[in-house]
All heavy atoms as an XYZ file, in Angstrom:
836
protein
N      -7.943     22.577     21.529
C      -6.717     22.428     20.774
C      -5.554     22.715     21.709
O      -5.582     23.672     22.470
C      -6.711     23.391     19.596
C      -5.410     23.464     18.844
S      -5.088     22.160     17.674
C      -6.345     22.418     16.476
N      -4.567     21.887     21.640
C      -3.371     22.050     22.453
C      -2.179     22.080     21.511
O      -1.963     21.136     20.759
C      -3.267     20.875     23.420
S      -1.740     20.833     24.356
N      -1.432     23.175     21.535
C      -0.229     23.283     20.702
C       0.987     23.198     21.608
O       1.086     23.938     22.586
C      -0.232     24.582     19.921
C      -1.321     24.620     18.877
C      -1.224     25.852     18.028
C      -2.322     25.814     16.978
N      -2.195     26.889     16.025
N       1.877     22.263     21.279
C       3.089     22.080     22.074
C       4.290     21.913     21.151
O       4.148     21.527     19.990
C       2.983     20.858     23.016
C       1.927     21.064     24.067
C       2.703     19.585     22.247
N       5.446     22.213     21.677
C       6.702     22.025     20.954
C       7.559     21.033     21.726
O       7.911     21.283     22.883
C       7.462     23.347     20.812
C       6.746     24.309     19.898
O       6.353     23.952     18.798
N       6.566     25.531     20.358
N       7.879     19.917     21.075
C       8.752     18.927     21.687
C      10.188     19.447     21.707
O      10.601     20.155     20.784
C       8.705     17.620     20.894
C       7.394     16.847     20.937
C       7.468     15.642     20.016
C       7.072     16.402     22.350
N      10.963     19.083     22.741
C      12.350     19.538     22.803
C      13.185     19.003     21.643
O      14.105     19.642     21.185
C      12.850     19.018     24.141
C      11.867     18.008     24.586
C      10.584     18.279     23.877
N      12.854     17.800     21.187
C      13.496     17.255     19.996
C      12.534     16.258     19.362
O      11.681     15.677     20.026
C      14.850     16.618     20.296
C      14.812     15.391     21.174
C      16.194     14.847     21.470
O      16.962     15.539     22.152
O      16.491     13.739     21.013
N      12.655     16.081     18.066
C      11.754     15.228     17.308
C      11.723     13.811     17.878
O      12.750     13.216     18.140
C      12.193     15.194     15.842
C      11.115     14.636     14.941
O       9.964     14.561     15.308
N      11.515     14.265     13.747
N      10.529     13.291     18.081
C      10.361     11.916     18.524
C      10.323     11.700     20.024
O      10.043     10.602     20.467
N      10.571     12.719     20.824
C      10.559     12.561     22.290
C       9.149     12.762     22.830
O       8.857     13.737     23.512
C      11.523     13.538     22.941
C      12.972     13.144     22.699
C      13.940     13.683     23.702
N      13.440     13.715     25.066
C      13.759     14.676     25.934
N      14.515     15.676     25.575
N      13.299     14.639     27.160
N       8.264     11.810     22.509
C       6.858     11.984     22.874
C       6.609     11.793     24.367
O       5.571     12.194     24.873
C       5.936     11.067     22.051
C       6.244      9.592     22.292
C       6.033     11.414     20.579
C       5.226      8.649     21.689
N       7.577     11.227     25.089
C       7.437     11.106     26.542
C       7.323     12.462     27.216
O       6.720     12.587     28.273
N       7.889     13.485     26.567
C       7.833     14.842     27.122
C       6.408     15.392     27.138
O       6.119     16.339     27.860
C       8.737     15.773     26.324
N       5.507     14.794     26.357
C       4.116     15.254     26.336
C       3.423     14.992     27.661
O       2.538     15.732     28.066
C       3.331     14.571     25.210
C       3.752     14.910     23.796
C       3.022     14.011     22.797
C       3.475     16.368     23.498
N       3.803     13.911     28.354
C       3.175     13.570     29.628
C       1.787     12.988     29.459
O       0.921     13.206     30.294
N       1.583     12.230     28.375
C       0.275     11.629     28.106
C       0.347     10.116     28.218
O       1.348      9.505     27.856
C      -0.183     11.963     26.684
C      -0.499     13.403     26.363
C      -0.863     13.532     24.895
C      -1.639     13.907     27.230
N      -0.734      9.525     28.701
C      -0.911      8.079     28.649
C      -2.229      7.816     27.946
O      -3.216      8.515     28.181
C      -0.909      7.478     30.051
C       0.450      7.534     30.717
C       0.469      6.885     32.098
O      -0.443      6.085     32.398
O       1.392      7.187     32.864
N      -2.221      6.793     27.066
C      -3.408      6.468     26.261
C      -3.836      5.038     26.490
O      -3.055      4.214     26.934
C      -3.082      6.547     24.760
C      -2.529      7.831     24.296
C      -1.183      7.986     24.070
C      -3.366      8.892     24.040
C      -0.658      9.172     23.610
C      -2.864     10.086     23.583
C      -1.516     10.229     23.367
N      -5.067      4.771     26.101
C      -5.517      3.393     25.951
C      -6.527      3.374     24.806
O      -7.258      4.347     24.583
C      -6.116      2.838     27.233
C      -7.517      3.332     27.553
C      -8.085      2.612     28.754
C      -9.522      3.067     28.995
N     -10.127      2.417     30.125
N      -6.513      2.287     24.072
C      -7.491      2.132     23.001
C      -8.834      1.835     23.635
O      -8.950      0.951     24.473
C      -7.099      0.984     22.067
O      -5.914      1.287     21.400
N      -9.826      2.590     23.263
C     -11.177      2.401     23.785
C     -12.095      2.020     22.620
O     -11.704      2.110     21.460
C     -11.665      3.671     24.461
N     -13.292      1.629     22.933
C     -14.249      1.233     21.909
C     -14.475      2.341     20.900
O     -14.630      2.085     19.714
C     -15.597      0.866     22.570
O     -15.354     -0.117     23.570
C     -16.573      0.330     21.551
N     -14.439      3.572     21.354
C     -14.764      4.700     20.485
C     -13.577      5.611     20.223
O     -13.744      6.793     20.025
C     -15.912      5.503     21.088
C     -17.159      4.688     21.253
C     -17.594      4.311     22.510
C     -17.883      4.266     20.149
C     -18.740      3.554     22.662
C     -19.014      3.502     20.298
C     -19.442      3.148     21.562
O     -20.566      2.399     21.699
N     -12.377      5.077     20.236
C     -11.232      5.908     19.906
C     -10.125      5.815     20.929
O     -10.068      4.892     21.736
N      -9.242      6.777     20.890
C      -8.066      6.794     21.755
C      -8.364      7.633     22.990
O      -8.508      8.849     22.914
C      -6.882      7.382     20.978
C      -5.567      7.207     21.659
S      -5.105      5.522     22.105
C      -5.327      4.630     20.582
N      -8.481      6.965     24.132
C      -8.809      7.645     25.386
C      -7.527      8.041     26.109
O      -6.587      7.255     26.214
C      -9.632      6.710     26.265
C     -10.131      7.342     27.524
C     -11.081      6.432     28.284
O     -11.534      5.416     27.744
O     -11.355      6.770     29.442
N      -7.477      9.267     26.581
C      -6.342      9.751     27.359
C      -6.610      9.358     28.808
O      -7.564      9.823     29.417
C      -6.185     11.281     27.222
C      -5.038     11.776     28.083
C      -5.980     11.672     25.766
N      -5.767      8.480     29.344
C      -5.977      8.001     30.707
C      -5.253      8.853     31.741
O      -5.604      8.828     32.917
C      -5.508      6.536     30.850
O      -4.135      6.438     30.459
C      -6.354      5.620     29.987
N      -4.227      9.603     31.293
C      -3.495     10.437     32.244
C      -2.808     11.577     31.512
O      -2.256     11.390     30.439
C      -2.447      9.597     32.972
C      -1.699     10.341     34.055
C      -0.758      9.406     34.782
C      -0.057     10.122     35.912
N       0.875      9.240     36.612
N      -2.894     12.754     32.093
C      -2.138     13.908     31.631
C      -1.312     14.374     32.823
O      -1.846     14.871     33.809
C      -3.046     15.051     31.134
C      -3.898     14.595     29.946
C      -2.204     16.262     30.739
C      -4.880     15.639     29.444
N      -0.001     14.163     32.745
C       0.883     14.547     33.849
C       1.034     16.068     33.885
O       1.262     16.705     32.859
C       2.247     13.894     33.675
C       2.201     12.385     33.750
C       3.525     11.739     33.419
O       4.535     12.461     33.265
O       3.542     10.499     33.308
N       0.913     16.631     35.056
C       1.004     18.090     35.192
C       2.393     18.616     34.828
O       2.544     19.762     34.433
C       0.626     18.527     36.603
O       1.483     17.920     37.542
N       3.409     17.759     34.918
C       4.772     18.184     34.579
C       5.087     18.035     33.085
O       6.117     18.510     32.624
C       5.787     17.378     35.385
O       5.661     15.994     35.074
N       4.194     17.393     32.326
C       4.406     17.216     30.891
C       4.003     18.457     30.106
O       3.382     19.382     30.638
N       4.364     18.481     28.834
C       4.068     19.649     27.992
C       2.572     19.914     27.860
O       2.140     21.066     27.876
C       4.696     19.455     26.609
C       6.213     19.446     26.571
C       6.706     19.079     25.183
C       6.770     20.794     26.995
N       1.778     18.859     27.732
C       0.328     19.058     27.606
C      -0.244     19.563     28.927
O      -1.059     20.482     28.948
C      -0.373     17.755     27.150
C      -1.877     17.918     27.166
C       0.102     17.358     25.755
N       0.205     18.996     30.043
C      -0.251     19.447     31.361
C       0.094     20.908     31.623
O      -0.711     21.662     32.163
N       1.288     21.305     31.224
C       1.712     22.694     31.407
C       0.954     23.659     30.508
O       0.889     24.850     30.785
C       3.204     22.825     31.141
C       4.058     22.199     32.213
C       5.528     22.329     31.880
C       6.395     21.679     32.937
N       7.821     21.754     32.589
N       0.356     23.130     29.432
C      -0.394     24.006     28.525
C      -1.765     24.365     29.093
O      -2.475     25.191     28.539
C      -0.568     23.346     27.159
O      -1.556     22.329     27.213
N      -2.163     23.702     30.205
C      -3.423     24.044     30.849
C      -4.552     23.072     30.574
O      -5.665     23.270     31.036
N      -4.299     21.974     29.841
C      -5.354     20.989     29.586
C      -5.663     20.218     30.865
O      -4.778     19.906     31.656
C      -4.934     19.992     28.499
C      -4.878     20.608     27.135
C      -6.275     20.911     26.679
C      -6.254     21.738     25.428
N      -7.500     22.348     25.116
N      -6.917     19.902     31.066
C      -7.322     19.135     32.240
C      -7.133     17.647     31.983
O      -7.158     17.192     30.852
C      -8.811     19.388     32.537
C      -9.211     20.833     32.803
C     -10.731     20.934     32.891
C      -8.584     21.309     34.091
N      -6.954     16.886     33.060
C      -6.849     15.443     32.907
C      -8.233     14.825     32.675
O      -8.356     13.756     32.121
C      -6.199     14.807     34.127
O      -6.951     15.097     35.282
N      -9.259     15.511     33.099
C     -10.645     15.079     32.847
C     -11.435     16.328     32.493
O     -11.148     17.413     32.969
C     -11.235     14.398     34.075
C     -10.546     13.090     34.391
C     -11.032     12.475     35.667
N     -12.441     12.174     35.716
C     -13.024     11.115     35.175
N     -12.305     10.261     34.512
N     -14.316     10.914     35.290
N     -12.439     16.144     31.661
C     -13.261     17.270     31.246
C     -14.387     17.444     32.264
O     -15.070     16.493     32.621
C     -13.833     17.024     29.848
C     -14.595     18.205     29.319
C     -13.919     19.256     28.715
C     -15.972     18.283     29.438
C     -14.601     20.361     28.239
C     -16.666     19.382     28.963
C     -15.974     20.411     28.370
O     -16.647     21.502     27.898
N     -14.585     18.648     32.744
C     -15.599     18.929     33.752
C     -16.781     19.647     33.102
O     -16.612     20.683     32.471
C     -15.003     19.803     34.861
C     -15.888     20.118     36.047
C     -16.262     18.820     36.769
C     -15.182     21.053     37.000
N     -17.965     19.049     33.236
C     -19.179     19.662     32.716
C     -19.743     20.656     33.724
O     -19.383     20.638     34.893
C     -20.239     18.592     32.405
C     -19.870     17.710     31.259
C     -19.375     16.438     31.482
C     -20.011     18.151     29.955
C     -19.040     15.627     30.422
C     -19.676     17.342     28.890
C     -19.188     16.075     29.127
N     -20.641     21.508     33.261
C     -21.234     22.554     34.099
C     -21.897     21.980     35.354
O     -21.841     22.573     36.421
C     -22.282     23.293     33.260
C     -22.260     24.771     33.416
C     -23.289     25.377     32.505
C     -23.139     26.871     32.475
N     -24.090     27.500     31.606
N     -22.535     20.784     35.211
C     -23.250     20.212     36.348
C     -22.348     19.430     37.300
O     -22.807     18.818     38.247
C     -24.400     19.322     35.864
C     -23.929     18.135     35.049
O     -22.706     17.953     34.887
O     -24.791     17.384     34.560
N     -21.028     19.434     37.042
C     -20.099     18.764     37.938
C     -19.685     17.374     37.494
O     -18.775     16.795     38.064
N     -20.374     16.794     36.498
C     -19.988     15.479     35.992
C     -18.645     15.575     35.276
O     -18.279     16.622     34.757
C     -21.028     14.930     35.009
C     -22.286     14.461     35.711
O     -22.246     14.257     36.936
O     -23.306     14.294     35.021
N     -17.914     14.461     35.260
C     -16.618     14.431     34.599
C     -16.570     13.299     33.582
O     -17.244     12.294     33.739
C     -15.491     14.218     35.607
C     -15.289     15.373     36.539
C     -14.097     15.152     37.449
O     -13.675     14.041     37.682
N     -13.558     16.225     37.975
N     -15.755     13.479     32.564
C     -15.507     12.431     31.583
C     -14.057     12.532     31.140
O     -13.444     13.596     31.241
C     -16.452     12.552     30.366
O     -16.232     11.446     29.492
C     -16.234     13.841     29.605
N     -13.502     11.419     30.702
C     -12.139     11.437     30.187
C     -12.104     12.112     28.826
O     -13.133     12.288     28.174
C     -11.591     10.010     30.072
C     -11.308      9.406     31.431
O     -10.846     10.149     32.321
O     -11.544      8.202     31.603
N     -10.903     12.484     28.409
C     -10.724     13.118     27.108
C     -10.291     12.087     26.085
O      -9.639     11.103     26.409
C      -9.660     14.218     27.201
C     -10.005     15.398     28.094
C      -8.798     16.326     28.232
C     -11.190     16.154     27.547
N     -10.661     12.332     24.847
C     -10.228     11.497     23.737
C      -9.371     12.328     22.799
O      -9.661     13.497     22.554
N      -8.307     11.721     22.294
C      -7.452     12.389     21.314
C      -8.050     12.159     19.937
O      -8.209     11.038     19.511
C      -6.030     11.824     21.373
C      -5.037     12.352     20.341
C      -4.807     13.855     20.525
C      -3.720     11.599     20.438
N      -8.446     13.238     19.257
C      -9.093     13.070     17.962
C      -8.301     13.507     16.762
O      -8.578     13.051     15.686
C     -10.378     13.850     17.882
C     -10.761     14.625     18.917
C     -11.382     12.965     17.648
C     -12.243     14.224     18.945
N      -7.353     14.399     16.964
C      -6.529     14.840     15.841
C      -5.083     15.059     16.286
O      -4.831     15.522     17.390
C      -7.025     16.168     15.258
C      -8.273     16.081     14.445
C      -8.653     17.420     13.810
O      -7.902     18.413     13.968
O      -9.701     17.467     13.171
N      -4.174     14.713     15.379
C      -2.757     15.025     15.541
C      -2.366     15.846     14.321
O      -2.466     15.349     13.195
C      -1.889     13.757     15.624
C      -2.305     12.889     16.817
C      -0.397     14.119     15.692
C      -1.677     11.512     16.840
N      -1.988     17.090     14.534
C      -1.633     18.003     13.435
C      -2.714     18.042     12.353
O      -2.428     17.926     11.168
C      -0.264     17.654     12.855
C       0.855     18.010     13.797
O       0.647     18.687     14.796
N       2.046     17.551     13.501
N      -3.951     18.172     12.779
C      -5.116     18.339     11.914
C      -5.442     17.101     11.072
O      -6.177     17.207     10.093
C      -4.963     19.574     11.017
C      -4.597     20.797     11.777
N      -5.479     21.443     12.611
C      -3.420     21.474     11.884
C      -4.877     22.474     13.177
N      -3.626     22.513     12.757
N      -4.899     15.942     11.453
C      -5.209     14.677     10.789
C      -5.975     13.823     11.801
O      -5.489     13.608     12.920
C      -3.924     13.946     10.330
C      -4.272     12.608      9.699
C      -3.143     14.817      9.351
N      -7.167     13.331     11.431
C      -7.985     12.571     12.383
C      -7.296     11.311     12.903
O      -6.547     10.657     12.187
C      -9.224     12.181     11.567
C      -9.240     13.104     10.410
C      -7.815     13.472     10.130
N      -7.566     11.004     14.164
C      -7.183      9.726     14.761
C      -8.428      8.856     14.642
O      -9.464      9.162     15.219
C      -6.775      9.901     16.242
C      -6.532      8.555     16.892
C      -5.554     10.794     16.355
N      -8.338      7.788     13.883
C      -9.504      6.949     13.614
C      -9.938      6.174     14.853
O      -9.131      5.883     15.736
C      -9.214      5.998     12.459
C      -8.935      6.740     11.190
N      -9.917      7.355     10.464
C      -7.774      7.012     10.545
C      -9.387      7.959      9.414
N      -8.081      7.772      9.440
N     -11.209      5.813     14.895
C     -11.777      5.117     16.045
C     -11.069      3.792     16.326
O     -10.962      3.380     17.463
C     -13.273      4.860     15.841
C     -14.096      6.107     15.894
C     -14.896      6.468     14.831
C     -14.085      6.930     17.006
C     -15.670      7.621     14.873
C     -14.847      8.089     17.064
C     -15.639      8.425     15.993
N     -10.590      3.113     15.286
C      -9.965      1.802     15.477
C      -8.440      1.868     15.524
O      -7.762      0.865     15.413
C     -10.410      0.836     14.385
C     -10.065      1.339     12.984
O      -9.627      2.483     12.845
O     -10.252      0.560     12.032
N      -7.898      3.038     15.721
C      -6.455      3.247     15.778
C      -5.904      2.643     17.076
O      -6.490      2.807     18.140
C      -6.171      4.744     15.724
S      -4.509      5.171     15.281
N      -4.773      1.945     16.983
C      -4.164      1.352     18.177
C      -3.267      2.371     18.891
O      -2.870      3.384     18.309
C      -3.327      0.127     17.793
O      -2.165      0.525     17.101
N      -2.939      2.055     20.127
C      -2.048      2.907     20.919
C      -0.699      3.048     20.215
O      -0.128      4.128     20.156
C      -1.876      2.303     22.311
C      -0.920      3.056     23.189
C      -0.755      2.367     24.530
C       0.318      3.086     25.320
N       0.614      2.457     26.571
N      -0.205      1.950     19.658
C       1.087      1.959     18.960
C       1.048      2.856     17.731
O       2.014      3.563     17.432
C       1.491      0.534     18.563
C       1.841     -0.359     19.747
C       0.626     -0.858     20.517
O      -0.497     -0.896     19.952
O       0.793     -1.193     21.704
N      -0.081      2.840     17.002
C      -0.217      3.704     15.824
C      -0.180      5.185     16.222
O       0.443      6.003     15.549
C      -1.521      3.404     15.086
C      -1.533      2.092     14.345
C      -2.892      1.825     13.725
O      -3.118      2.265     12.583
O      -3.718      1.179     14.405
N      -0.869      5.516     17.307
C      -0.888      6.905     17.779
C       0.512      7.330     18.207
O       0.974      8.413     17.845
C      -1.895      7.088     18.932
C      -1.724      8.429     19.614
C      -3.308      6.946     18.411
N       1.203      6.478     18.958
C       2.563      6.808     19.378
C       3.487      6.972     18.170
O       4.320      7.872     18.139
C       3.086      5.741     20.333
C       2.412      5.803     21.687
C       2.777      4.656     22.609
O       3.350      3.644     22.134
O       2.479      4.764     23.807
N       3.315      6.139     17.158
C       4.115      6.249     15.937
C       3.829      7.567     15.215
O       4.744      8.260     14.769
C       3.827      5.064     15.020
O       4.481      5.211     13.796
N       2.542      7.920     15.117
C       2.176      9.186     14.460
C       2.732     10.387     15.206
O       3.188     11.350     14.604
C       0.658      9.291     14.318
C       0.130      8.391     13.222
C      -1.333      8.545     12.974
N      -1.741      9.926     12.815
C      -3.006     10.318     12.863
N      -3.974      9.442     13.059
N      -3.321     11.582     12.725
N       2.697     10.331     16.534
C       3.259     11.420     17.331
C       4.768     11.519     17.132
O       5.322     12.607     17.057
C       2.940     11.216     18.814
C       1.494     11.462     19.240
C       1.262     10.948     20.650
C       1.129     12.932     19.127
N       5.417     10.370     17.035
C       6.873     10.337     16.872
C       7.305     10.952     15.544
O       8.274     11.698     15.490
C       7.391      8.891     16.984
O       7.046      8.385     18.271
C       8.892      8.822     16.805
N       6.575     10.667     14.468
C       6.980     11.156     13.148
C       6.382     12.519     12.806
O       6.714     13.100     11.785
C       6.644     10.146     12.035
C       5.134      9.920     11.924
C       7.375      8.850     12.237
C       4.716      9.070     10.747
N       5.553     13.054     13.685
C       4.851     14.307     13.384
C       5.741     15.545     13.449
O       5.376     16.599     12.951
C       3.665     14.492     14.324
N       6.900     15.423     14.059
C       7.777     16.584     14.172
C       7.741     17.174     15.563
O       7.110     16.642     16.471
N       8.409     18.291     15.717
C       8.505     18.937     17.036
C       7.282     19.784     17.373
O       6.931     19.937     18.533
C       9.755     19.809     17.105
S      11.275     18.843     17.162
N       6.638     20.359     16.367
C       5.460     21.193     16.609
C       4.210     20.339     16.450
O       3.925     19.840     15.367
C       5.428     22.365     15.635
C       6.541     23.350     15.866
C       6.448     24.554     14.935
O       5.361     24.832     14.411
O       7.496     25.205     14.756
N       3.478     20.185     17.541
C       2.287     19.346     17.536
C       1.046     20.159     17.858
O       1.053     20.985     18.765
C       2.409     18.218     18.567
C       3.512     17.197     18.354
C       3.568     16.244     19.533
C       3.280     16.426     17.068
N      -0.011     19.891     17.116
C      -1.331     20.420     17.424
C      -2.213     19.209     17.738
O      -2.437     18.360     16.874
C      -1.893     21.198     16.245
N      -2.654     19.125     18.980
C      -3.445     17.983     19.434
C      -4.853     18.458     19.763
O      -5.020     19.434     20.493
C      -2.807     17.358     20.672
C      -1.329     16.973     20.544
C      -0.780     16.525     21.887
C      -1.143     15.894     19.501
N      -5.836     17.753     19.252
C      -7.228     18.105     19.531
C      -7.839     17.029     20.417
O      -7.820     15.841     20.071
C      -8.029     18.234     18.237
C      -9.500     18.595     18.395
C      -9.663     19.958     19.069
C     -10.194     18.591     17.050
N      -8.349     17.460     21.561
C      -9.007     16.567     22.514
C     -10.485     16.938     22.593
O     -10.836     18.115     22.543
C      -8.408     16.734     23.913
C      -6.943     16.437     24.000
C      -6.012     17.462     23.918
C      -6.494     15.149     24.179
C      -4.657     17.207     24.006
C      -5.134     14.879     24.268
C      -4.217     15.905     24.185
N     -11.330     15.918     22.750
C     -12.753     16.129     23.014
C     -13.171     15.209     24.150
O     -12.559     14.148     24.345
C     -13.597     15.795     21.776
C     -13.579     16.773     20.616
C     -14.467     16.256     19.483
C     -14.035     18.150     21.030
N     -14.208     15.582     24.883
C     -14.713     14.686     25.923
C     -15.145     13.353     25.311
O     -15.757     13.319     24.233
C     -15.920     15.435     26.498
C     -15.690     16.860     26.133
C     -14.950     16.841     24.837
N     -14.824     12.238     25.979
C     -15.156     10.908     25.444
C     -16.655     10.724     25.264
O     -17.082     10.005     24.371
C     -14.576      9.808     26.336
C     -13.090      9.560     26.125
S     -12.619      9.161     24.415
C     -13.232      7.501     24.229
N     -17.468     11.368     26.095
C     -18.922     11.272     25.913
C     -19.323     11.795     24.532
O     -20.159     11.211     23.855
C     -19.658     12.065     26.992
C     -19.541     11.443     28.366
O     -18.977     10.331     28.476
O     -20.002     12.070     29.338
N     -18.722     12.897     24.128
C     -19.007     13.471     22.812
C     -18.457     12.578     21.706
O     -19.112     12.362     20.686
C     -18.417     14.880     22.708
C     -18.614     15.600     21.376
C     -20.089     15.719     21.021
C     -17.953     16.968     21.412
N     -17.261     12.029     21.905
C     -16.669     11.125     20.920
C     -17.582      9.910     20.696
O     -17.833      9.503     19.566
C     -15.253     10.680     21.355
C     -14.701      9.608     20.430
C     -14.312     11.879     21.411
N     -18.101      9.351     21.791
C     -19.005      8.197     21.686
C     -20.275      8.574     20.928
O     -20.755      7.823     20.080
C     -19.355      7.657     23.072
C     -18.203      6.944     23.722
S     -18.643      6.128     25.270
C     -18.679      7.512     26.397
N     -20.835      9.740     21.227
C     -22.057     10.184     20.546
C     -21.804     10.387     19.053
O     -22.623      9.993     18.222
C     -22.569     11.472     21.178
N     -20.661     10.967     18.701
C     -20.326     11.167     17.286
C     -20.145      9.839     16.570
O     -20.579      9.674     15.429
C     -19.055     12.009     17.152
C     -19.156     13.457     17.591
C     -17.778     14.104     17.599
C     -20.108     14.234     16.697
N     -19.525      8.881     17.239
C     -19.314      7.560     16.645
C     -20.654      6.884     16.383
O     -20.872      6.313     15.314
C     -18.455      6.706     17.572
C     -18.050      5.393     16.986
N     -18.918      4.497     16.427
C     -16.831      4.824     16.864
C     -18.290      3.442     16.006
N     -17.007      3.614     16.255
N     -21.571      6.954     17.343
C     -22.890      6.332     17.174
C     -23.665      7.009     16.055
O     -24.322      6.347     15.254
C     -23.667      6.379     18.486
C     -23.107      5.429     19.520
C     -23.853      5.529     20.825
C     -23.216      4.617     21.852
N     -23.854      4.707     23.157
N     -23.591      8.338     15.981
C     -24.255      9.056     14.886
C     -23.678      8.661     13.538
O     -24.410      8.499     12.567
C     -24.139     10.577     15.062
C     -25.121     11.125     16.066
O     -26.020     10.365     16.504
O     -24.988     12.296     16.426
N     -22.370      8.501     13.464
C     -21.709      8.121     12.225
C     -22.163      6.712     11.800
O     -22.461      6.488     10.633
C     -20.193      8.136     12.398
C     -19.435      7.753     11.153
C     -17.938      7.665     11.407
O     -17.476      7.518     12.539
N     -17.157      7.757     10.353
N     -22.237      5.787     12.726
C     -22.695      4.434     12.402
C     -24.132      4.452     11.920
O     -24.487      3.786     10.965
C     -22.581      3.527     13.626
C     -21.166      3.108     13.920
C     -21.096      2.169     15.100
O     -21.881      2.285     16.050
N     -20.160      1.245     15.043
N     -24.979      5.244     12.578
C     -26.389      5.341     12.192
C     -26.523      5.969     10.793
O     -27.316      5.525      9.989
C     -27.160      6.180     13.227
C     -28.584      6.397     12.870
N     -29.522      5.404     12.910
C     -29.236      7.515     12.448
C     -30.687      5.877     12.532
N     -30.534      7.172     12.255
N     -25.718      6.980     10.512
C     -25.773      7.688      9.238
C     -25.399      6.771      8.075
O     -25.997      6.824      7.014
C     -24.833      8.900      9.280
C     -24.857      9.722      8.032
C     -25.937     10.556      7.748
C     -23.821      9.670      7.128
C     -25.959     11.314      6.604
C     -23.833     10.430      5.974
C     -24.908     11.255      5.709
N     -24.396      5.913      8.281
C     -23.904      5.069      7.189
C     -24.559      3.694      7.141
O     -24.243      2.898      6.272
C     -22.374      4.923      7.264
C     -21.660      6.192      6.927
C     -21.024      6.914      7.904
C     -21.637      6.656      5.627
C     -20.356      8.098      7.596
C     -20.997      7.838      5.302
C     -20.351      8.557      6.288
N     -25.479      3.402      8.046
C     -26.127      2.079      8.006
C     -27.451      2.137      7.266
O     -27.966      3.113      6.875
C     -26.337      1.567      9.424
O     -27.171      2.437     10.158
């Protein structure tokens, strides 16, 4: 969980995040060290115990899920209207993919 305060409502560029829509959700492609999320101590890639790395996926904005089929524009819009206080939840994309596959298997 990453909690940040924007300097003013709607200035999501201050977060220092870049996204892309991936098959299994919203993948964070870059976390700038000078941005609010970077300064909070979040890594740009998740490092596993054995040294492997994976990108992070954004799964929640202010405790509301980011759906797997959500577009980059939708996420940016949600961040813009969410207010100055943001709670962002990131998970490793490997885990996001596994959860998505389990969800598809469960409902099929």
